[in-house]
VMD Tcl script that draws the C-alpha trace (Angstrom):
set ca {
  {-17.23 27.11 -2.38}
  {-17.95 23.18 -0.37}
  {-19.47 22.52 -3.44}
  {-16.48 23.29 -5.66}
  {-14.29 21.60 -3.54}
  {-16.59 17.86 -3.61}
  {-16.49 18.51 -7.15}
  {-12.24 18.95 -7.52}
  {-12.01 15.97 -5.17}
  {-14.35 13.95 -7.34}
  {-12.57 14.60 -9.90}
  {-9.28 13.32 -8.46}
  {-10.58 10.21 -7.33}
  {-12.38 9.50 -10.87}
  {-10.16 11.03 -13.13}
  {-8.79 7.92 -14.49}
  {-11.52 5.18 -13.90}
  {-10.36 2.40 -16.64}
  {-7.34 1.56 -14.78}
  {-7.09 -2.47 -12.92}
  {-4.27 -2.52 -10.41}
  {-3.99 -6.93 -9.95}
  {-1.66 -7.70 -6.39}
  {-2.75 -11.84 -6.12}
  {-0.84 -11.93 -3.45}
  {-1.33 -8.34 -1.31}
  {-0.36 -10.74 2.35}
  {3.86 -12.09 1.33}
  {6.18 -12.40 3.44}
  {10.09 -11.36 3.70}
  {12.38 -12.62 0.89}
  {8.92 -13.42 -1.96}
  {8.43 -11.63 -5.16}
  {5.03 -9.97 -5.79}
  {3.64 -9.74 -9.74}
  {2.12 -7.13 -10.26}
  {-0.35 -6.76 -13.30}
  {-2.49 -3.04 -14.38}
  {-4.48 -2.72 -16.30}
  {-5.07 0.72 -18.94}
  {-7.68 1.48 -21.31}
  {-4.99 4.08 -21.90}
  {-1.49 3.60 -23.14}
  {0.71 4.42 -20.72}
  {4.12 6.40 -21.40}
  {5.95 5.86 -17.69}
  {5.21 4.31 -14.97}
  {5.65 3.88 -11.61}
  {5.26 1.53 -8.47}
  {7.43 2.74 -5.11}
  {7.52 0.56 -1.73}
  {9.40 1.55 1.05}
  {11.41 4.48 -1.41}
  {12.02 1.96 -3.90}
  {10.78 2.41 -7.46}
  {10.25 0.18 -9.18}
  {9.47 0.38 -13.76}
  {6.48 -1.31 -14.80}
  {6.89 -2.54 -18.06}
  {4.68 -2.57 -21.30}
  {3.02 -6.41 -21.87}
  {0.59 -6.42 -24.86}
  {-1.47 -3.51 -27.11}
  {-4.33 -4.15 -26.51}
  {-5.86 -7.82 -24.84}
  {-8.73 -9.43 -24.97}
  {-10.67 -7.11 -22.80}
  {-9.26 -3.61 -24.60}
  {-7.05 -2.47 -22.01}
  {-2.94 -2.45 -22.55}
  {-1.43 -4.11 -19.90}
  {2.15 -3.75 -18.24}
  {3.04 -5.87 -16.04}
  {5.80 -5.44 -12.39}
  {7.95 -7.31 -10.49}
  {8.24 -6.15 -6.12}
  {10.83 -7.61 -4.86}
  {9.84 -8.17 -0.30}
  {13.36 -7.40 1.26}
  {14.28 -10.79 3.83}
  {14.77 -7.83 5.76}
  {11.61 -5.96 5.27}
  {9.91 -5.34 8.96}
  {6.71 -7.15 9.07}
  {3.92 -4.31 8.78}
  {1.98 -2.57 6.02}
  {3.40 -0.73 3.36}
  {1.95 1.38 0.71}
  {2.82 0.64 -2.51}
  {2.36 4.51 -4.55}
  {1.78 4.26 -7.98}
  {2.83 6.81 -10.83}
  {1.05 6.66 -14.71}
  {1.69 9.12 -17.05}
  {0.12 9.02 -19.91}
  {0.72 9.37 -23.71}
  {-1.40 12.14 -23.75}
  {1.50 13.44 -20.37}
  {-1.46 13.14 -18.09}
  {-0.66 12.30 -14.77}
  {-2.66 9.59 -12.39}
  {-0.82 8.86 -8.48}
  {-2.78 6.13 -6.77}
  {-2.00 3.81 -3.47}
  {-3.35 -0.39 -2.37}
  {-1.65 -0.96 0.78}
  {0.91 -4.65 1.31}
  {0.87 -6.26 4.64}
  {4.37 -7.82 4.80}
}
mol new
graphics top color blue
foreach p $ca { graphics top sphere $p radius 0.5 }
foreach p [lrange $ca 0 end-1] q [lrange $ca 1 end] { graphics top cylinder $p $q radius 0.2 }
display resetview
């Protein structure tokens, strides 16, 4: 039973190992914009990034770049009224084959 649970956890963690999330400034200040780049080996049908209850859509930038990835971008606006602390950026992706991938990364404001 323990082996089965460990196997399921490993599958969910490594479900899409070909996704790279690039956040050039993981410590923005209030009032700044943060551009996020997502590189994916599989084409996305939809994608969004959530910060503090607000959803931001992910937009396709190019079909395949030189590294054989699809490139997507979004811009997160950090409210000037957002209190300084650690927040969780939640990423939700749905691929063309209807598989889904969710992950999160920390952002310190």
